[in-house]
Rosetta silent file (secondary structure, phi, psi, omega in degrees, C-alpha in Angstrom):
SEQUENCE: MSAIFLVLFLLAFYTPLGALAVFALPVPFTIYGYRHSIRLGIMALAVAVLLVFIFANITGLIVALPSAVLGLAMGAGYRLRKSIRQVIVRGTLVSLVFLFLSIGFSIYVFHVNPVDVINKIFVSVIGQVQSQVDAMIQHPPAGQGSAESVQKLEQTRQMLSKAKEQVPLMTAVILPASLILSALVSALLNHAISRRVLKRMGTQIEALPALHHLRFPRSILYYYLIVLVLVMIPDVSHYRFLYMIAMNGNVLLQTLLFIQGLGVIAYLIHVRGWNKALLIGAVILFLIPSFTYILIIVGMVDIGFDLRSRFFQK
SCORE:     score description
SCORE:     0.000 S_00000001
   1 L     0.000  -36.619  177.016   40.049   16.276   48.203 S_00000001
   2 H   -64.198  -37.296  178.501   41.785   19.420   47.012 S_00000001
   3 H   -67.224  -42.142  177.509   42.993   20.029   50.576 S_00000001
   4 H   -62.918  -41.775  177.754   44.291   16.457   50.873 S_00000001
   5 H   -60.121  -41.320 -179.918   46.011   16.875   47.509 S_00000001
   6 H   -63.627  -42.406  179.145   47.615   20.105   48.762 S_00000001
   7 H   -60.907  -46.224  178.537   48.943   18.391   51.906 S_00000001
   8 H   -62.140  -39.644  179.123   50.463   15.587   49.817 S_00000001
   9 H   -63.495  -43.802  179.681   51.915   18.145   47.433 S_00000001
  10 H   -62.970  -38.193  176.014   53.541   20.109   50.277 S_00000001
  11 H   -64.262  -40.890 -178.132   55.031   16.872   51.615 S_00000001
  12 H   -72.098  -32.948 -171.373   56.326   16.000   48.150 S_00000001
  13 H   -90.846  -29.108 -170.314   57.635   19.480   47.358 S_00000001
  14 H  -121.269   -4.838 -174.544   59.131   20.653   50.645 S_00000001
  15 L  -125.355  164.469  176.709   60.032   17.628   52.788 S_00000001
  16 L   -65.276  -11.411  178.821   62.341   14.584   52.602 S_00000001
  17 L   -79.927    4.718 -174.807   59.181   12.471   52.205 S_00000001
  18 H   -55.770  -39.811 -177.666   58.877   13.743   48.642 S_00000001
  19 H   -60.799  -28.757  178.589   60.077   10.489   47.056 S_00000001
  20 H   -93.092  -43.455 -175.573   57.115    8.672   48.661 S_00000001
  21 H   -64.830  -30.771 -177.072   54.465   11.402   48.702 S_00000001
  22 H   -64.201  -28.686  178.719   54.832   12.114   44.970 S_00000001
  23 H   -72.781  -24.652 -178.987   53.500    8.624   44.173 S_00000001
  24 H   -91.110   -4.950 -176.388   50.351    9.316   46.220 S_00000001
  25 L   -56.525  -42.360 -177.924   49.644   12.697   44.594 S_00000001
  26 L   -73.299  -15.152 -170.135   47.142   11.420   41.991 S_00000001
  27 H   -59.555  -47.796 -179.599   45.154    9.357   44.525 S_00000001
  28 H   -55.735  -40.145 -179.032   42.783   12.097   45.850 S_00000001
  29 H   -78.569  -23.501  172.598   41.691   12.985   42.321 S_00000001
  30 H   -64.378  -45.044  179.174   41.383    9.326   41.357 S_00000001
  31 H   -65.459  -43.926 -179.308   38.871    8.902   44.185 S_00000001
  32 H   -65.457  -41.913  179.274   37.120   12.163   43.317 S_00000001
  33 H   -65.478  -29.563  177.489   36.982   11.268   39.615 S_00000001
  34 H   -73.244  -36.145 -172.550   35.473    7.901   40.495 S_00000001
  35 H   -92.959  -14.665 -175.091   32.755    9.362   42.730 S_00000001
  36 L  -135.517  169.457 -177.843   31.834   12.497   40.751 S_00000001
  37 L   -73.531  165.939  178.551   31.370   13.721   37.193 S_00000001
  38 H   -60.999  -38.556 -179.042   34.119   15.132   35.003 S_00000001
  39 H   -60.097  -47.079  178.337   32.618   18.642   35.379 S_00000001
  40 H   -67.464  -34.527  178.108   32.892   18.529   39.158 S_00000001
  41 H   -63.259  -41.119  178.118   36.322   16.958   38.842 S_00000001
  42 H   -65.466  -36.963  177.026   37.551   19.859   36.720 S_00000001
  43 H   -63.729  -44.892  178.014   36.179   22.307   39.309 S_00000001
  44 H   -63.724  -36.606  177.620   38.045   20.474   42.099 S_00000001
  45 H   -63.618  -40.294  178.449   41.149   20.472   39.901 S_00000001
  46 H   -62.631  -40.371  177.395   40.857   24.247   39.457 S_00000001
  47 H   -62.859  -44.624 -179.462   40.679   24.676   43.242 S_00000001
  48 H   -63.254  -41.646  178.859   43.760   22.479   43.708 S_00000001
  49 H   -61.537  -42.178  178.557   45.671   24.397   41.025 S_00000001
  50 H   -62.924  -44.869 -179.855   44.850   27.691   42.762 S_00000001
  51 H   -63.142  -43.639  179.369   45.986   26.371   46.168 S_00000001
  52 H   -63.579  -40.452  179.612   49.228   25.003   44.721 S_00000001
  53 H   -62.643  -38.335  179.667   49.900   28.291   42.940 S_00000001
  54 H   -63.479  -41.189 -174.096   49.451   30.208   46.216 S_00000001
  55 H   -89.886  -24.157 -172.936   51.937   28.009   48.078 S_00000001
  56 H  -139.404   10.919  177.875   54.464   27.164   45.354 S_00000001
  57 H    58.357 -161.361 -175.538   53.939   29.501   42.386 S_00000001
  58 H   -68.640  -30.591  179.650   54.168   28.230   38.822 S_00000001
  59 H   -57.067  -41.854  179.337   57.055   25.880   39.651 S_00000001
  60 H   -65.300  -33.531 -179.632   54.735   23.842   41.835 S_00000001
  61 H   -64.490  -33.115  179.840   52.137   23.597   39.069 S_00000001
  62 H   -62.166  -32.123  178.439   54.657   21.863   36.801 S_00000001
  63 H   -84.851  -42.925 -169.648   54.861   19.081   39.407 S_00000001
  64 H   -79.377  -40.446 -172.397   51.256   19.038   40.619 S_00000001
  65 H   -60.895  -47.171  178.745   49.173   19.422   37.460 S_00000001
  66 H   -58.676  -38.520  179.958   50.277   16.207   35.657 S_00000001
  67 H   -66.701  -43.278 -178.584   49.608   14.157   38.814 S_00000001
  68 H   -65.252  -43.339 -179.528   46.169   15.692   39.386 S_00000001
  69 H   -67.568  -38.278  175.875   45.070   15.203   35.768 S_00000001
  70 H   -57.842  -48.036 -179.951   46.382   11.615   35.799 S_00000001
  71 H   -61.898  -43.366 -178.967   44.288   10.860   38.881 S_00000001
  72 H   -64.389  -41.330 -179.493   41.165   12.482   37.443 S_00000001
  73 H   -65.170  -43.320 -178.927   41.488   10.606   34.138 S_00000001
  74 H   -71.705  -36.552  176.721   41.939    7.227   35.803 S_00000001
  75 H   -62.046  -41.303  177.369   39.139    7.889   38.307 S_00000001
  76 H   -64.583  -36.552  177.077   36.775    8.685   35.455 S_00000001
  77 H   -63.170  -41.972  176.238   37.838    5.457   33.758 S_00000001
  78 H   -62.204  -42.879 -176.519   36.950    3.446   36.882 S_00000001
  79 H   -65.163  -34.770 -179.553   33.579    5.220   37.127 S_00000001
  80 L   -84.612    6.046  177.054   32.759    4.439   33.489 S_00000001
  81 L    60.418   37.048  174.289   33.591    0.751   34.110 S_00000001
  82 L   -72.532  156.492  177.226   36.382    0.674   31.562 S_00000001
  83 L   -66.583  157.933 -176.259   38.649   -2.377   31.570 S_00000001
  84 H   -63.154  -33.719  178.144   41.790   -2.090   33.651 S_00000001
  85 H   -65.935  -40.789  178.274   43.946   -2.088   30.520 S_00000001
  86 H   -63.978  -39.573 -179.890   41.970    0.812   29.076 S_00000001
  87 H   -65.227  -43.737  179.887   42.313    2.738   32.352 S_00000001
  88 H   -64.433  -42.143  178.735   46.083    2.164   32.471 S_00000001
  89 H   -64.020  -43.239  178.482   46.470    3.204   28.828 S_00000001
  90 H   -60.274  -47.798  179.677   44.329    6.297   29.442 S_00000001
  91 H   -62.256  -40.691  179.951   46.372    7.239   32.505 S_00000001
  92 H   -63.877  -45.151 -178.529   49.662    6.658   30.675 S_00000001
  93 H   -65.399  -44.153  179.529   48.650    8.810   27.691 S_00000001
  94 H   -62.924  -45.562  179.431   47.330   11.643   29.857 S_00000001
  95 H   -61.812  -40.911 -179.519   50.444   11.577   32.037 S_00000001
  96 H   -64.278  -44.263  179.592   52.688   11.518   28.952 S_00000001
  97 H   -60.018  -45.362 -176.903   50.926   14.489   27.346 S_00000001
  98 H   -75.062  -24.451  172.168   51.212   16.587   30.494 S_00000001
  99 H   -65.158  -44.723  177.796   54.859   15.604   30.996 S_00000001
 100 H   -63.663  -41.614  178.878   55.620   16.957   27.524 S_00000001
 101 H   -64.297  -38.509  179.490   53.560   20.086   28.234 S_00000001
 102 H   -65.010  -42.268  178.693   55.390   20.617   31.541 S_00000001
 103 H   -64.726  -45.127  178.270   58.784   20.325   29.848 S_00000001
 104 H   -61.658  -42.127  178.963   57.715   22.713   27.080 S_00000001
 105 H   -62.181  -42.994 -179.967   56.296   25.174   29.618 S_00000001
 106 H   -62.721  -38.444 -177.786   59.527   25.042   31.631 S_00000001
 107 H   -71.351  -45.816 -171.044   61.632   25.692   28.532 S_00000001
 108 H   -86.653  -22.246  179.477   59.596   28.548   27.039 S_00000001
 109 H   -98.578  -47.646 -177.198   58.534   30.315   30.243 S_00000001
 110 L   -96.882   -7.777 -176.342   61.428   29.743   32.642 S_00000001
 111 L    55.623   37.517  177.597   64.092   29.085   29.983 S_00000001
 112 L  -123.202  119.948  179.067   65.108   26.011   31.955 S_00000001
 113 L   -93.896  113.719 -179.524   65.482   22.723   30.118 S_00000001
 114 H   -56.605  -30.336  178.233   64.871   19.800   32.525 S_00000001
 115 H   -64.275  -41.101  177.555   67.070   17.608   30.321 S_00000001
 116 H   -63.873  -38.030  178.768   69.997   19.988   30.865 S_00000001
 117 H   -63.118  -44.778  178.955   69.352   19.899   34.612 S_00000001
 118 H   -62.530  -42.154  178.942   69.421   16.080   34.586 S_00000001
 119 H   -60.300  -43.305  179.985   72.619   16.128   32.516 S_00000001
 120 H   -62.332  -38.795  178.888   74.296   18.478   34.982 S_00000001
 121 H   -63.746  -48.284 -179.522   73.373   16.193   37.884 S_00000001
 122 H   -62.267  -45.911 -179.049   74.764   13.102   36.115 S_00000001
 123 H   -63.076  -38.990  178.390   77.923   14.903   34.997 S_00000001
 124 H   -62.999  -44.120  179.392   78.437   16.255   38.524 S_00000001
 125 H   -63.520  -45.707  178.830   78.115   12.781   40.048 S_00000001
 126 H   -62.197  -39.085  178.305   80.508   11.288   37.474 S_00000001
 127 H   -62.422  -39.426  177.703   82.933   14.167   38.117 S_00000001
 128 H   -64.547  -41.702  177.484   82.921   13.458   41.856 S_00000001
 129 H   -64.601  -40.779  177.657   83.669    9.781   41.230 S_00000001
 130 H   -58.647  -42.995 -179.975   86.427   10.798   38.821 S_00000001
 131 H   -61.358  -40.388  178.459   87.997   12.993   41.500 S_00000001
 132 H   -65.874  -40.441  178.457   88.011   10.086   43.941 S_00000001
 133 H   -65.223  -42.847  177.867   89.615    7.791   41.339 S_00000001
 134 H   -59.681  -41.861  178.647   92.269   10.437   40.551 S_00000001
 135 H   -63.439  -38.633  179.557   93.056   10.764   44.254 S_00000001
 136 H   -69.952  -31.879  177.358   93.428    6.977   44.559 S_00000001
 137 H   -69.203  -42.655 -178.616   95.776    6.923   41.538 S_00000001
 138 H   -72.879  -36.328 -178.983   97.970    9.662   42.989 S_00000001
 139 L  -132.367   78.850 -177.443   97.877    8.279   46.545 S_00000001
 140 L   -60.604  140.822  175.431   97.010    4.573   46.401 S_00000001
 141 L   -62.418  159.332 -179.085   95.629    3.059   49.625 S_00000001
 142 L   -57.352  128.801  178.354   97.897    0.709   51.521 S_00000001
 143 L    86.694   -1.889 -179.285   98.244   -2.604   49.715 S_00000001
 144 L  -123.484   27.576 -178.034   96.738   -1.289   46.449 S_00000001
 145 L   -96.913   10.840 -179.941   99.763    0.421   44.926 S_00000001
 146 L   -68.907  160.506 -179.816  100.656   -2.413   42.548 S_00000001
 147 H   -61.634  -35.489 -179.841  100.917   -1.774   38.815 S_00000001
 148 H   -66.022  -41.822  179.179   97.841   -3.942   38.213 S_00000001
 149 H   -65.475  -42.330  179.554   95.707   -1.931   40.655 S_00000001
 150 H   -64.867  -37.797  178.595   96.846    1.364   39.163 S_00000001
 151 H   -64.002  -41.575  177.524   96.078    0.063   35.659 S_00000001
 152 H   -63.497  -38.866  177.728   92.534   -0.887   36.710 S_00000001
 153 H   -65.580  -38.243  177.465   92.048    2.582   38.193 S_00000001
 154 H   -63.827  -41.016  177.395   93.270    4.138   34.936 S_00000001
 155 H   -63.385  -39.926  177.830   90.770    2.041   32.998 S_00000001
 156 H   -63.184  -41.537  179.562   88.016    3.142   35.365 S_00000001
 157 H   -64.091  -39.445  178.227   88.977    6.780   34.874 S_00000001
 158 H   -65.689  -40.216  177.634   88.866    6.385   31.090 S_00000001
 159 H   -63.105  -40.717  178.720   85.444    4.744   31.286 S_00000001
 160 H   -66.008  -39.371  178.239   84.178    7.602   33.447 S_00000001
 161 H   -63.402  -40.999  178.382   85.565   10.193   31.024 S_00000001
 162 H   -65.733  -42.442  179.327   83.835    8.456   28.133 S_00000001
 163 H   -63.556  -37.831 -179.709   80.577    8.246   30.091 S_00000001
 164 H   -62.517  -34.544  178.893   80.835   11.938   30.957 S_00000001
 165 H   -76.426  -33.700 -173.643   81.002   12.777   27.251 S_00000001
 166 H   -86.590  -21.538 -175.850   78.169   10.448   26.258 S_00000001
 167 H   -55.189  -49.806 -179.094   75.663   11.297   29.024 S_00000001
 168 H   -58.179  -41.591 -179.773   74.290   14.514   27.420 S_00000001
 169 H   -66.461  -47.517 -176.355   73.759   12.765   24.073 S_00000001
 170 H   -65.556  -38.822  179.254   72.189    9.634   25.555 S_00000001
 171 H   -60.924  -43.297  179.749   69.870   11.602   27.855 S_00000001
 172 H   -69.182  -37.882 -176.130   68.519   13.595   24.922 S_00000001
 173 H   -67.989  -46.119 -174.578   68.249   10.536   22.660 S_00000001
 174 L   -93.813   14.806  177.977   66.329    8.268   25.044 S_00000001
 175 H   -56.237  -46.571  179.639   64.131   11.039   26.456 S_00000001
 176 H   -57.646  -45.996  179.642   60.969    9.772   24.663 S_00000001
 177 H   -63.948  -39.281  179.303   61.402    6.232   26.029 S_00000001
 178 H   -62.963  -41.869  179.718   62.160    7.596   29.492 S_00000001
 179 H   -68.502  -39.299  178.449   58.991    9.699   29.497 S_00000001
 180 H   -62.461  -46.665  179.952   56.862    6.804   28.243 S_00000001
 181 H   -65.363  -39.073  178.114   58.175    4.487   30.964 S_00000001
 182 H   -62.400  -43.423  179.095   57.769    7.219   33.587 S_00000001
 183 H   -65.015  -40.765  179.649   54.141    7.796   32.543 S_00000001
 184 H   -65.184  -44.680  179.356   53.415    4.050   32.563 S_00000001
 185 H   -63.113  -39.943  178.567   54.964    3.565   36.009 S_00000001
 186 H   -60.832  -43.429  179.873   52.987    6.550   37.349 S_00000001
 187 H   -65.722  -41.841 -179.204   49.720    5.027   36.064 S_00000001
 188 H   -66.422  -43.498  179.330   50.539    1.584   37.487 S_00000001
 189 H   -66.359  -40.023  178.269   51.522    2.923   40.895 S_00000001
 190 H   -62.947  -40.186  177.216   48.442    5.120   41.046 S_00000001
 191 H   -62.383  -44.565 -177.533   46.262    2.110   40.241 S_00000001
 192 H   -61.684  -43.470 -177.994   47.957    0.010   42.923 S_00000001
 193 H   -74.710  -47.272 -176.423   47.515    2.663   45.630 S_00000001
 194 H   -63.309  -37.949 -179.579   44.055    3.909   44.587 S_00000001
 195 H   -60.893  -40.684  179.425   42.644    0.392   44.328 S_00000001
 196 H   -69.418  -38.051  178.986   43.588   -0.309   47.947 S_00000001
 197 H   -66.333  -45.969 -179.929   42.158    3.015   49.147 S_00000001
 198 H   -65.144  -34.200  177.854   38.886    2.461   47.260 S_00000001
 199 H   -63.449  -39.985  176.661   38.702   -1.099   48.597 S_00000001
 200 H   -64.423  -27.032  179.444   38.874    0.307   52.139 S_00000001
 201 L   -88.557    4.883  176.349   36.009    2.597   51.181 S_00000001
 202 L    91.157   16.016 -178.932   33.915   -0.403   50.088 S_00000001
 203 L  -116.463  128.292  178.996   34.522   -0.193   46.333 S_00000001
 204 L   -95.100  125.532  177.456   35.995   -3.068   44.345 S_00000001
 205 L  -114.530  140.407 -179.731   38.195   -2.125   41.391 S_00000001
 206 L   -56.673  134.721  179.918   39.436   -4.667   38.858 S_00000001
 207 L   -87.076  158.636  172.560   42.979   -5.822   39.633 S_00000001
 208 L   -68.069  151.268  175.624   45.802   -6.100   37.142 S_00000001
 209 L   -58.132  144.303  178.366   46.468   -9.617   35.824 S_00000001
 210 L   -59.568  145.235 -176.683   48.885  -11.553   38.033 S_00000001
 211 H   -58.906  -34.436 -177.540   52.493  -11.283   36.872 S_00000001
 212 H   -72.373  -10.894  175.191   52.761  -15.054   36.385 S_00000001
 213 H   -96.118   -8.997 -173.034   49.934  -14.852   33.802 S_00000001
 214 L   -73.085  125.917  176.719   51.507  -11.967   31.872 S_00000001
 215 L  -139.989  133.248  176.891   52.599  -12.848   28.335 S_00000001
 216 L   -96.683  154.973 -179.320   53.537  -10.511   25.491 S_00000001
 217 L   -65.662  153.769 -177.779   52.910  -11.357   21.812 S_00000001
 218 L   -65.041  -21.238 -179.272   55.635  -13.081   19.796 S_00000001
 219 H   -59.794  -22.962  178.614   55.803  -10.079   17.450 S_00000001
 220 H   -58.581  -36.346  179.139   57.921   -8.308   20.102 S_00000001
 221 H   -62.587  -39.112  179.499   60.817  -10.606   19.148 S_00000001
 222 H   -67.713  -41.798  177.280   60.619   -9.453   15.516 S_00000001
 223 H   -61.986  -41.206 -179.042   60.558   -5.798   16.558 S_00000001
 224 H   -65.354  -38.723  177.463   63.538   -6.405   18.844 S_00000001
 225 H   -62.426  -42.389  178.323   65.452   -8.088   15.999 S_00000001
 226 H   -61.638  -43.616 -179.992   64.793   -5.068   13.768 S_00000001
 227 H   -63.115  -42.015  178.922   66.005   -2.722   16.512 S_00000001
 228 H   -62.039  -39.434  177.406   69.184   -4.777   17.024 S_00000001
 229 H   -63.071  -42.307  178.833   69.907   -4.593   13.293 S_00000001
 230 H   -63.432  -41.104 -178.593   69.457   -0.803   13.386 S_00000001
 231 H   -64.143  -33.664 -175.949   71.760   -0.480   16.403 S_00000001
 232 L   -84.026   -2.932  176.562   74.493   -2.483   14.638 S_00000001
 233 L   -63.103  128.705  179.819   74.499   -0.260   11.533 S_00000001
 234 L   -58.141  133.803  177.498   77.966    1.365   11.306 S_00000001
 235 L    56.591   34.629 -179.804   77.933    5.026   12.358 S_00000001
 236 H   -63.865  -24.591 -179.666   74.179    4.911   12.968 S_00000001
 237 H   -65.511  -17.887  178.116   74.594    7.759   15.481 S_00000001
 238 H   -74.034  -19.278  177.415   75.300   10.073   12.537 S_00000001
 239 L  -102.077   90.406 -166.062   71.676    9.575   11.421 S_00000001
 240 H   -56.149  -47.571 -176.552   69.978   11.276   14.362 S_00000001
 241 H   -65.380  -45.885  178.987   66.355   10.257   13.664 S_00000001
 242 H   -62.771  -38.966  179.512   67.231    6.618   12.913 S_00000001
 243 H   -64.966  -40.548  178.075   69.478    6.523   15.967 S_00000001
 244 H   -64.053  -42.101  178.060   66.670    7.833   18.190 S_00000001
 245 H   -60.954  -46.044 -177.594   64.269    5.192   16.858 S_00000001
 246 H   -63.794  -47.140 -175.075   66.817    2.430   17.450 S_00000001
 247 H   -71.446  -41.362  178.621   67.799    3.507   20.968 S_00000001
 248 H   -68.078  -40.832  175.941   64.273    4.256   22.200 S_00000001
 249 H   -62.505  -38.673  178.603   62.977    1.033   20.698 S_00000001
 250 H   -62.439  -45.336 -179.830   65.827   -0.834   22.354 S_00000001
 251 H   -62.960  -48.020 -176.743   65.013    0.630   25.774 S_00000001
 252 H   -66.730  -44.085 -177.252   61.263   -0.036   25.510 S_00000001
 253 H   -71.134  -36.271  176.149   61.544   -3.557   24.091 S_00000001
 254 H   -65.539  -34.153  176.455   64.219   -4.591   26.581 S_00000001
 255 H   -63.974  -43.514  178.822   61.912   -3.379   29.354 S_00000001
 256 H   -64.453  -40.685  178.742   59.080   -5.563   28.002 S_00000001
 257 H   -67.689  -34.797  176.416   61.408   -8.567   27.715 S_00000001
 258 H   -63.238  -44.588  178.656   62.630   -7.939   31.254 S_00000001
 259 H   -64.346  -39.353  177.129   59.023   -7.958   32.515 S_00000001
 260 H   -61.435  -41.475  176.977   58.368  -11.167   30.536 S_00000001
 261 H   -63.096  -39.979  175.517   61.398  -12.720   32.231 S_00000001
 262 H   -62.456  -35.129  176.816   60.072  -11.653   35.628 S_00000001
 263 H   -60.813  -36.692  177.130   56.807  -13.335   34.648 S_00000001
 264 H   -64.707  -44.877  178.589   58.724  -16.594   34.214 S_00000001
 265 H   -62.020  -44.030  179.778   60.257  -16.230   37.691 S_00000001
 266 H   -63.228  -37.498  179.121   56.827  -15.398   39.154 S_00000001
 267 H   -66.183  -42.156  178.220   55.324  -18.430   37.390 S_00000001
 268 H   -61.576  -44.176  178.288   58.028  -20.716   38.786 S_00000001
 269 H   -62.989  -38.815 -178.444   57.421  -19.366   42.302 S_00000001
 270 H   -66.864  -48.782 -175.675   53.650  -19.805   41.819 S_00000001
 271 H   -71.992  -27.117  178.756   53.708  -23.412   40.582 S_00000001
 272 H   -86.658  -10.450  179.580   56.251  -24.484   43.194 S_00000001
 273 L    71.154   26.813 -179.337   54.305  -22.794   45.995 S_00000001
 274 L   -78.300  166.955  179.060   57.329  -20.866   47.190 S_00000001
 275 L   -64.034  131.289 -178.082   57.198  -17.719   49.320 S_00000001
 276 L   -65.895  -17.395  177.258   56.178  -14.713   47.203 S_00000001
 277 H   -63.060  -22.014  177.415   58.864  -12.642   48.918 S_00000001
 278 H   -61.430  -29.674  179.654   61.328  -14.463   46.652 S_00000001
 279 H   -65.596  -39.057  177.517   59.952  -12.423   43.756 S_00000001
 280 H   -63.072  -42.978  177.150   61.043   -9.184   45.468 S_00000001
 281 H   -61.998  -37.995  178.967   64.509  -10.645   45.932 S_00000001
 282 H   -65.321  -41.146  178.735   64.559  -11.663   42.263 S_00000001
 283 H   -60.908  -45.890  179.859   63.617   -8.131   41.171 S_00000001
 284 H   -62.321  -43.504 -178.769   66.443   -6.652   43.272 S_00000001
 285 H   -63.670  -46.744 -173.740   68.930   -9.222   41.958 S_00000001
 286 H   -80.167   -4.777  171.066   68.029   -8.817   38.307 S_00000001
 287 L   -78.047  -14.029  173.318   68.172   -5.026   38.482 S_00000001
 288 L   -69.599  125.119 -171.981   71.955   -5.470   38.753 S_00000001
 289 H   -48.554  -39.735 -177.584   73.151   -4.805   35.168 S_00000001
 290 H   -61.903  -32.088 -177.729   75.136   -8.066   34.918 S_00000001
 291 H   -94.624  -18.172 -177.630   72.005  -10.092   35.672 S_00000001
 292 H   -58.863  -44.021 -177.374   69.515   -7.905   33.820 S_00000001
 293 H   -68.268  -27.784  174.839   70.520   -9.290   30.421 S_00000001
 294 H   -62.046  -44.497 -179.013   70.131  -12.849   31.710 S_00000001
 295 H   -68.877  -34.604  176.202   66.498  -12.107   32.521 S_00000001
 296 H   -61.779  -42.229  178.253   66.007  -10.415   29.134 S_00000001
 297 H   -64.072  -40.944  177.140   67.254  -13.604   27.440 S_00000001
 298 H   -59.993  -42.588  177.819   64.873  -15.663   29.611 S_00000001
 299 H   -62.118  -40.284  178.400   62.023  -13.407   28.482 S_00000001
 300 H   -63.807  -44.131 -179.809   63.006  -13.865   24.829 S_00000001
 301 H   -64.705  -38.547 -179.315   63.097  -17.650   25.179 S_00000001
 302 H   -66.038  -40.856  178.222   59.723  -17.645   26.950 S_00000001
 303 H   -66.371  -41.493 -175.313   58.087  -15.587   24.190 S_00000001
 304 H   -78.246  -36.162 -171.337   59.623  -17.700   21.441 S_00000001
 305 H  -126.510   11.279  177.953   59.343  -21.205   22.901 S_00000001
 306 L    52.549   61.853 -176.441   56.777  -20.982   25.746 S_00000001
 307 H   -56.498  -36.255 -176.123   59.315  -21.770   28.453 S_00000001
 308 H   -64.761  -46.395 -177.558   56.665  -21.937   31.177 S_00000001
 309 H   -70.100  -31.848 -175.556   54.588  -24.685   29.562 S_00000001
 310 H   -77.367  -36.931 -169.976   57.611  -26.750   28.535 S_00000001
 311 H  -123.243  -19.230 -170.372   59.577  -26.831   31.785 S_00000001
 312 L  -116.710   20.763  177.334   57.658  -25.346   34.696 S_00000001
 313 L   -71.876  154.346  177.673   54.311  -27.124   34.701 S_00000001
 314 L   -66.310    0.000    0.000   53.116  -28.689   37.947 S_00000001
């Protein structure tokens, strides 16, 4: 399992397949943690850490260790017959802890702040777009040299300049919410992949509840209302701690409302007997910012007024 983990790590770290291979990194240790004790799992983890260190030094450990520990924790949860919610929560917490440790290790050992690296990437991308807009203003394409077109380009340039100034602040502010969501997604993806692998090996693992059955408690609406009030406080950004609470709460609660809205779409597809591929199309459509807020509103209405039972029953 350590060798398989190393192969996946090398694919994730050194090849263009990294975006896919990184999601499969925890799987070998999930299987090992399910089939063996924690003591043996830690020994296998030590072997994997040594192999990764040989091939990729400490930099590789920052990537590999959180994935390996996530897999081992979730595998142990399956072996102990914990409920799927407990396993997902365990995996999310373990992943979150090691993400924070990896960031701290990177800052204090390598003097490299991953947040600064992310900011530089975003600022660089925005700067490239700005350069293209400036070029179009100075030399408008044929048929787009009207005063109205130039005015729209000027507005776009101003928006980009404002975004360029706000990116460093926003990245630092919503870092906690970003890490929580990243840890949760890692746990969910690992469960989805590991469950299929274990099923092929003759082991049945409890599945997550179907999306059309997913419902969040009504208290989320009250929390969201509180967050909206905090966001609307004049000059709230001057109160750094309060601003962080408001913005992180806004990101997390909007994500939950978005998922609730997707649950409504999934329920409609389920009761009407439509092709499930429509749900994938709906996810792609509602990830477009203009439509995202529509789905958030649908989620709010469903939590508050039980939209599914009122309008979408068979």
